[in-house]
Structures are given as structure tokens and as C-alpha cells.
TISE-751029 format. One record per residue: residue number from 0; x, y, z of N, C-alpha, C in turn. Coordinates in Angstrom, 3 decimals, padded with zeros to 6 digits. Example, Ala and Ser with C-alpha at 12.3 -4.5 7.8 and 13.67 -1.06 7.14 Angstrom:
<nodes>
[0, [013.190, -005.690, 007.800], [012.300, -004.500, 007.800], [013.200, -003.300, 007.800]]
[1, [012.850, -002.250, 007.080], [013.670, -001.060, 007.140], [012.900, 000.030, 007.870]]
</nodes>
This chain:
<nodes>
[0, [-041.824, -061.082, 031.700], [-041.898, -059.667, 031.547], [-041.318, -059.232, 030.219]]
[1, [-042.001, -058.384, 029.636], [-041.537, -057.869, 028.349], [-040.683, -056.621, 028.574]]
[2, [-039.648, -056.577, 027.855], [-038.774, -055.405, 028.002], [-039.212, -054.320, 027.023]]
[3, [-039.198, -053.137, 027.555], [-039.523, -051.991, 026.694], [-038.231, -051.491, 026.063]]
[4, [-038.194, -051.551, 024.797], [-037.005, -051.095, 024.073], [-037.346, -049.785, 023.380]]
[5, [-036.557, -048.816, 023.700], [-036.753, -047.507, 023.074], [-035.751, -047.384, 021.929]]
[6, [-036.269, -047.068, 020.786], [-035.404, -046.931, 019.615], [-034.559, -045.667, 019.752]]
[7, [-033.281, -045.830, 019.538], [-032.349, -044.702, 019.626], [-032.305, -043.981, 018.274]]
[8, [-032.384, -042.653, 018.301], [-032.287, -041.914, 017.040], [-030.874, -042.001, 016.473]]
[9, [-030.778, -041.787, 015.221], [-029.469, -041.841, 014.562], [-028.736, -040.513, 014.784]]
[10, [-028.048, -040.448, 015.850], [-027.345, -039.217, 016.227], [-026.152, -038.979, 015.311]]
[11, [-025.476, -040.000, 014.946], [-024.285, -039.866, 014.118], [-024.618, -039.222, 012.772]]
[12, [-025.725, -039.591, 012.183], [-026.110, -039.030, 010.882], [-026.445, -037.556, 011.005]]
[13, [-027.128, -037.175, 012.096], [-027.476, -035.765, 012.285], [-026.224, -034.933, 012.547]]
[14, [-025.289, -035.452, 013.294], [-024.056, -034.724, 013.578], [-023.244, -034.520, 012.300]]
[15, [-023.223, -035.496, 011.431], [-022.492, -035.368, 010.169], [-023.110, -034.272, 009.309]]
[16, [-024.442, -034.207, 009.279], [-025.130, -033.152, 008.519], [-024.787, -031.772, 009.068]]
[17, [-024.771, -031.657, 010.394], [-024.456, -030.369, 011.009], [-023.013, -029.966, 010.717]]
[18, [-022.109, -030.902, 010.716], [-020.711, -030.596, 010.439], [-020.521, -030.137, 008.997]]
[19, [-021.222, -030.778, 008.087], [-021.127, -030.376, 006.677], [-021.686, -028.968, 006.492]]
[20, [-022.824, -028.674, 007.098], [-023.423, -027.336, 007.000], [-022.499, -026.296, 007.622]]
[21, [-021.896, -026.630, 008.754], [-020.985, -025.711, 009.425], [-019.756, -025.446, 008.548]]
[22, [-019.221, -026.477, 007.939], [-018.051, -026.328, 007.079], [-018.379, -025.472, 005.855]]
[23, [-019.525, -025.714, 005.231], [-019.929, -024.922, 004.055], [-020.136, -023.459, 004.448]]
[24, [-020.779, -023.226, 005.576], [-020.985, -021.852, 006.051], [-019.667, -021.152, 006.334]]
[25, [-018.721, -021.871, 006.937], [-017.406, -021.302, 007.222], [-016.650, -020.944, 005.961]]
[26, [-016.733, -021.812, 004.960], [-016.063, -021.547, 003.682], [-016.677, -020.329, 002.998]]
[27, [-018.001, -020.196, 003.044], [-018.663, -019.040, 002.430], [-018.267, -017.740, 003.135]]
[28, [-018.215, -017.772, 004.447], [-017.827, -016.574, 005.192], [-016.379, -016.210, 004.890]]
[29, [-015.508, -017.195, 004.856], [-014.106, -016.953, 004.537], [-013.944, -016.401, 003.124]]
[30, [-014.696, -016.933, 002.172], [-014.634, -016.442, 000.790], [-015.105, -014.982, 000.713]]
[31, [-016.144, -014.632, 001.468], [-016.637, -013.257, 001.477], [-015.585, -012.309, 002.059]]
[32, [-014.915, -012.729, 003.109], [-013.882, -011.888, 003.720], [-012.714, -011.689, 002.753]]
[33, [-012.274, -012.747, 002.103], [-011.174, -012.644, 001.137], [-011.568, -011.715, -000.013]]
[34, [-012.789, -011.838, -000.511], [-013.267, -010.983, -001.595], [-013.241, -009.511, -001.170]]
[35, [-013.732, -009.209, 000.031], [-013.756, -007.827, 000.500], [-012.348, -007.269, 000.672]]
[36, [-011.436, -008.061, 001.181], [-010.053, -007.600, 001.364], [-009.403, -007.325, 000.009]]
[37, [-009.569, -008.225, -000.937], [-008.945, -008.058, -002.256], [-009.501, -006.835, -002.976]]
[38, [-010.804, -006.649, -002.984], [-011.382, -005.485, -003.668], [-011.008, -004.189, -002.964]]
[39, [-010.886, -004.230, -001.655], [-010.480, -003.039, -000.907], [-009.053, -002.648, -001.254]]
[40, [-008.168, -003.615, -001.325], [-006.770, -003.336, -001.649], [-006.642, -002.822, -003.080]]
[41, [-007.399, -003.387, -003.984], [-007.318, -002.953, -005.386], [-007.795, -001.523, -005.561]]
[42, [-008.829, -001.124, -004.830], [-009.362, 000.218, -005.033], [-008.581, 001.280, -004.282]]
[43, [-008.026, 000.952, -003.120], [-007.312, 001.963, -002.346], [-005.807, 001.853, -002.477]]
[44, [-005.320, 000.724, -002.860], [-003.881, 000.531, -002.960], [-003.340, 000.816, -004.344]]
[45, [-004.084, 001.555, -005.121], [-003.660, 001.833, -006.485], [-002.438, 002.729, -006.492]]
[46, [-001.589, 002.468, -007.414], [-000.381, 003.266, -007.523], [-000.669, 004.465, -008.412]]
[47, [000.010, 005.564, -008.162], [-000.232, 006.785, -008.913], [000.553, 006.750, -010.214]]
[48, [-000.140, 006.967, -011.286], [000.508, 007.020, -012.584], [001.005, 008.442, -012.823]]
[49, [002.031, 008.558, -013.631], [002.516, 009.884, -014.011], [001.760, 010.322, -015.263]]
[50, [001.907, 011.581, -015.579], [001.257, 012.120, -016.779], [001.786, 011.409, -018.021]]
[51, [003.079, 011.140, -018.064], [003.675, 010.468, -019.220], [003.106, 009.056, -019.382]]
[52, [002.917, 008.342, -018.275], [002.357, 006.986, -018.346], [000.920, 007.017, -018.842]]
[53, [000.142, 007.983, -018.375], [-001.252, 008.093, -018.825], [-001.301, 008.440, -020.301]]
[54, [-000.461, 009.369, -020.736], [-000.444, 009.735, -022.152], [-000.002, 008.559, -023.028]]
[55, [000.951, 007.762, -022.543], [001.452, 006.631, -023.334], [000.406, 005.526, -023.464]]
[56, [-000.398, 005.342, -022.432], [-001.404, 004.270, -022.437], [-002.814, 004.812, -022.597]]
[57, [-002.954, 005.973, -023.162], [-004.250, 006.652, -023.230], [-005.336, 005.792, -023.864]]
[58, [-005.009, 005.069, -024.921], [-006.024, 004.266, -025.613], [-006.610, 003.182, -024.710]]
[59, [-005.775, 002.576, -023.879], [-006.250, 001.486, -023.019], [-006.849, 001.987, -021.710]]
[60, [-006.598, 003.248, -021.351], [-007.080, 003.774, -020.070], [-008.392, 004.538, -020.158]]
[61, [-008.878, 004.787, -021.351], [-010.118, 005.558, -021.504], [-011.257, 004.838, -020.783]]
[62, [-011.915, 005.588, -019.878], [-013.064, 005.055, -019.149], [-012.714, 004.255, -017.906]]
[63, [-011.433, 003.994, -017.653], [-011.040, 003.230, -016.468], [-010.712, 004.172, -015.318]]
[64, [-010.996, 003.725, -014.101], [-010.710, 004.512, -012.901], [-009.213, 004.426, -012.594]]
[65, [-008.546, 005.581, -012.589], [-007.109, 005.615, -012.327], [-006.772, 006.791, -011.418]]
[66, [-005.549, 006.750, -010.881], [-004.990, 007.856, -010.103], [-003.773, 008.384, -010.847]]
[67, [-003.628, 009.696, -010.792], [-002.516, 010.307, -011.495], [-001.970, 011.440, -010.635]]
[68, [-000.661, 011.612, -010.664], [-000.072, 012.714, -009.912], [000.807, 013.541, -010.840]]
[69, [000.943, 014.795, -010.481], [001.782, 015.683, -011.262], [001.810, 017.067, -010.663]]
[70, [002.622, 017.915, -011.238], [002.740, 019.301, -010.792], [001.623, 020.132, -011.415]]
[71, [001.015, 020.984, -010.605], [-000.068, 021.850, -011.084], [000.540, 023.000, -011.869]]
[72, [000.059, 023.213, -013.071], [000.478, 024.345, -013.891], [-000.507, 025.478, -013.617]]
[73, [-000.109, 026.397, -012.743], [-001.026, 027.457, -012.289], [-001.491, 028.363, -013.426]]
[74, [-000.628, 028.557, -014.426], [-001.003, 029.440, -015.538], [-002.171, 028.881, -016.339]]
[75, [-002.374, 027.576, -016.286], [-003.435, 026.947, -017.067], [-004.770, 026.889, -016.332]]
[76, [-004.785, 027.276, -015.067], [-005.998, 027.146, -014.250], [-007.100, 028.098, -014.719]]
[77, [-008.290, 027.519, -014.914], [-009.479, 028.303, -015.274], [-010.608, 027.882, -014.343]]
[78, [-011.245, 028.852, -013.692], [-012.323, 028.580, -012.758], [-013.628, 029.161, -013.279]]
[79, [-014.617, 028.298, -013.506], [-015.945, 028.711, -013.939], [-016.864, 028.585, -012.734]]
[80, [-017.050, 029.690, -012.017], [-017.821, 029.672, -010.776], [-019.290, 029.342, -011.007]]
[81, [-019.837, 029.763, -012.133], [-021.263, 029.508, -012.405], [-021.551, 028.016, -012.552]]
[82, [-020.614, 027.288, -013.164], [-020.808, 025.846, -013.381], [-019.989, 024.980, -012.420]]
[83, [-019.283, 025.626, -011.485], [-018.409, 024.913, -010.535], [-017.434, 023.984, -011.266]]
[84, [-016.761, 024.517, -012.258], [-015.840, 023.720, -013.064], [-014.440, 024.308, -012.989]]
[85, [-013.518, 023.499, -012.496], [-012.115, 023.889, -012.414], [-011.352, 023.089, -013.456]]
[86, [-010.653, 023.784, -014.331], [-009.851, 023.148, -015.374], [-008.415, 023.618, -015.223]]
[87, [-007.482, 022.662, -015.251], [-006.066, 022.991, -015.127], [-005.251, 021.886, -015.774]]
[88, [-003.961, 022.101, -015.882], [-003.081, 021.102, -016.482], [-002.135, 020.553, -015.418]]
[89, [-001.860, 019.262, -015.521], [-000.843, 018.627, -014.698], [000.362, 018.360, -015.582]]
[90, [001.539, 018.572, -015.028], [002.792, 018.365, -015.754], [003.651, 017.403, -014.949]]
[91, [004.383, 016.543, -015.638], [005.310, 015.665, -014.913], [006.743, 016.105, -015.182]]
[92, [007.692, 015.339, -014.676], [009.106, 015.710, -014.785], [009.612, 015.721, -016.216]]
[93, [008.947, 014.966, -017.090], [009.379, 014.934, -018.489], [008.851, 016.122, -019.283]]
[94, [007.946, 016.906, -018.680], [007.377, 018.060, -019.356], [006.048, 017.781, -020.038]]
[95, [005.590, 016.524, -020.016], [004.299, 016.212, -020.635], [003.171, 016.783, -019.796]]
[96, [002.105, 017.220, -020.484], [000.956, 017.816, -019.807], [-000.312, 017.068, -020.143]]
[97, [-001.277, 017.166, -019.224], [-002.596, 016.591, -019.441], [-003.612, 017.511, -018.774]]
[98, [-004.661, 017.848, -019.510], [-005.703, 018.720, -018.983], [-006.603, 017.932, -018.044]]
[99, [-006.919, 018.536, -016.899], [-007.773, 017.923, -015.886], [-008.975, 018.822, -015.676]]
[100, [-010.161, 018.224, -015.612], [-011.359, 018.986, -015.265], [-011.945, 018.402, -013.988]]
[101, [-012.321, 019.287, -013.072], [-012.869, 018.892, -011.780], [-014.157, 019.658, -011.560]]
[102, [-015.259, 018.932, -011.371], [-016.554, 019.557, -011.134], [-016.819, 019.539, -009.631]]
[103, [-016.852, 020.714, -009.046], [-017.061, 020.854, -007.604], [-016.512, 022.191, -007.164]]
[104, [-016.576, 022.442, -005.875], [-016.082, 023.726, -005.381], [-014.559, 023.775, -005.485]]
[105, [-014.074, 024.956, -005.772], [-012.621, 025.146, -005.933], [-011.980, 025.115, -004.552]]
[106, [-010.956, 024.289, -004.367], [-010.274, 024.257, -003.066], [-009.668, 025.619, -002.749]]
[107, [-009.772, 026.032, -001.500], [-009.286, 027.359, -001.119], [-007.774, 027.478, -001.251]]
[108, [-007.070, 026.372, -001.161], [-005.613, 026.421, -001.253], [-005.097, 026.062, -002.647]]
[109, [-005.949, 026.119, -003.652], [-005.535, 025.742, -005.002], [-004.443, 026.658, -005.546]]
[110, [-004.505, 027.936, -005.227], [-003.516, 028.888, -005.754], [-002.112, 028.593, -005.232]]
[111, [-002.011, 027.975, -004.048], [-000.699, 027.659, -003.478], [-000.250, 026.242, -003.811]]
[112, [-001.087, 025.472, -004.454], [-000.789, 024.055, -004.702], [000.401, 023.909, -005.642]]
[113, [001.295, 022.999, -005.271], [002.439, 022.718, -006.131], [002.240, 021.406, -006.873]]
[114, [001.614, 020.435, -006.218], [001.358, 019.133, -006.821], [-000.071, 018.710, -006.522]]
[115, [-000.577, 017.805, -007.358], [-001.928, 017.300, -007.154], [-001.977, 015.813, -007.476]]
[116, [-002.867, 015.135, -006.778], [-003.196, 013.741, -007.079], [-004.665, 013.749, -007.447]]
[117, [-004.966, 013.264, -008.623], [-006.349, 013.241, -009.089], [-006.787, 011.793, -009.296]]
[118, [-008.028, 011.527, -008.938], [-008.629, 010.207, -009.148], [-009.824, 010.405, -010.048]]
[119, [-009.908, 009.613, -011.086], [-011.030, 009.748, -012.004], [-010.828, 008.919, -013.248]]
[120, [-011.379, 009.413, -014.356], [-011.333, 008.668, -015.607], [-010.829, 009.550, -016.743]]
[121, [-010.080, 008.926, -017.621], [-009.635, 009.608, -018.835], [-010.774, 009.549, -019.846]]
[122, [-011.142, 010.692, -020.377], [-012.238, 010.784, -021.339], [-011.715, 010.540, -022.760]]
[123, [-012.584, 010.152, -023.686], [-012.144, 009.919, -025.072], [-011.509, 011.146, -025.730]]
[124, [-011.896, 012.353, -025.278], [-011.327, 013.573, -025.861], [-009.947, 013.919, -025.289]]
[125, [-009.408, 013.074, -024.379], [-008.081, 013.286, -023.829], [-008.044, 014.091, -022.550]]
[126, [-009.194, 014.551, -022.069], [-009.270, 015.307, -020.818], [-009.503, 014.326, -019.676]]
[127, [-008.793, 014.531, -018.580], [-008.956, 013.679, -017.407], [-010.048, 014.275, -016.538]]
[128, [-011.137, 013.541, -016.343], [-012.254, 014.009, -015.513], [-012.033, 013.502, -014.098]]
[129, [-011.699, 014.411, -013.181], [-011.346, 014.048, -011.807], [-012.581, 013.994, -010.923]]
[130, [-012.703, 012.905, -010.176], [-013.753, 012.784, -009.157], [-013.233, 013.289, -007.814]]
[131, [-011.962, 013.056, -007.560], [-011.314, 013.507, -006.327], [-010.066, 014.300, -006.689]]
[132, [-009.829, 015.334, -005.905], [-008.683, 016.200, -006.124], [-007.969, 016.385, -004.791]]
[133, [-006.729, 015.910, -004.717], [-005.918, 016.052, -003.512], [-004.746, 016.961, -003.841]]
[134, [-004.576, 018.009, -003.047], [-003.535, 018.991, -003.333], [-002.403, 018.907, -002.334]]
[135, [-001.203, 019.116, -002.826], [-000.038, 019.190, -001.959], [000.460, 020.626, -002.019]]
[136, [000.479, 021.257, -000.874], [000.915, 022.644, -000.800], [002.220, 022.724, -000.034]]
[137, [002.985, 023.771, -000.255], [004.215, 023.925, 000.514], [003.877, 024.034, 001.994]]
[138, [004.669, 023.410, 002.804], [004.412, 023.409, 004.235], [004.776, 024.757, 004.852]]
[139, [004.023, 025.148, 005.851], [004.324, 026.382, 006.573], [005.589, 026.230, 007.405]]
[140, [005.879, 024.991, 007.731], [006.970, 024.727, 008.656], [008.309, 024.510, 007.959]]
[141, [008.297, 024.483, 006.640], [009.551, 024.367, 005.926], [010.263, 025.708, 005.954]]
[142, [011.565, 025.637, 005.948], [012.342, 026.860, 005.988], [012.169, 027.615, 004.675]]
[143, [011.952, 028.905, 004.787], [011.779, 029.735, 003.592], [013.108, 029.843, 002.861]]
[144, [013.082, 029.836, 001.535], [014.336, 029.947, 000.788], [014.971, 031.317, 001.013]]
[145, [016.295, 031.351, 000.956], [017.005, 032.615, 001.117], [016.702, 033.528, -000.064]]
[146, [016.449, 034.773, 000.238], [016.172, 035.746, -000.805], [017.363, 036.695, -000.871]]
[147, [017.913, 036.817, -002.037], [019.052, 037.705, -002.235], [018.566, 038.938, -002.974]]
[148, [018.933, 040.099, -002.426], [018.482, 041.345, -003.034], [019.679, 042.067, -003.638]]
[149, [019.515, 042.530, -004.864], [020.575, 043.273, -005.539], [020.100, 044.694, -005.761]]
[150, [021.002, 045.631, -005.500], [020.676, 047.049, -005.735], [021.649, 047.611, -006.758]]
[151, [021.153, 048.498, -007.540], [022.011, 049.130, -008.542], [023.006, 050.058, -007.855]]
[152, [024.202, 050.094, -008.386], [025.242, 050.967, -007.832], [025.176, 052.294, -008.571]]
[153, [025.176, 053.402, -007.766], [025.134, 054.734, -008.374], [026.543, 055.171, -008.730]]
[154, [026.668, 055.801, -009.874], [027.990, 056.304, -010.299], [028.224, 057.668, -009.752]]
</nodes>
């Protein structure tokens, strides 16, 4: 009697190929996740520069996306309703100022704003073009400062 011999496929070679493909796929997925986390942190975890820092590094910051914070100088505010252009100055603790232009609707609480955080780019002409404008207003829940009233004394 002749024995029927069935040839066995090379299972070990196929399993090795699958393991290599699985490992490469895992590395690619892991690399994509790391890339997304790093770019997310860089864009949202940016630290706020002061007006003095922006003015000092103005040459290197032109055209780069940055965040800046400072006190709003209300006297400098100009609103062009026809072109939806708000222009104002930010001041820091050292007294340095930088003009900011924001194209969009004027925030309703802009008149009460004490500080602002702007995100955008410094233009070659020295004006900061803001894409985002975040305002800090005095809280309603803070205690109002004491007001002292003086009256003239009649002789």
C-alpha cells in the first residue's frame, strides 16, 4: 500500500511575515499618535509673551504665530464698524506698548476689558495682527473698591 503524504505548508514563514507586518503597523500608529500629541502641545501649550518680549524680539517674530498678553489701553481703542476693524494698544508692566489690530466683530465687553490675550502674527510694520482676542474683565463678584467722598467745608 502506498501512503498518501500531504505536503504541509510552511506555517512558520507565514507567521513571521504577519508578525513583521503587525510590528511595522504598530510602530506607524504609535508614531502618528506621538506626532499628534507633540503638535497639539506646541500649538495650545504656548506661553504668553509680554509686550516687552515681543518688542525685543520683533525681528525674529515677524510672521510667526505667537500669543501675547497685556493691559488694554482704552484711550487708544479705535473701532471702524464699516470694515469691522478694531485697533488698540496693549501695554505691559514696563510701560512698553504695541498696537494690535483685530478684524472681526467688536466684543461687547471690550469697554470693560482690563487685560487681553491676543493670538496672531507680528507684521513687518510693527502692528500685531490678532486672529483671536481673549478679554479679561473685572469680575462682578469681586468686592467693589471703597469710595471716599470729600465735601468742601463752608466758612
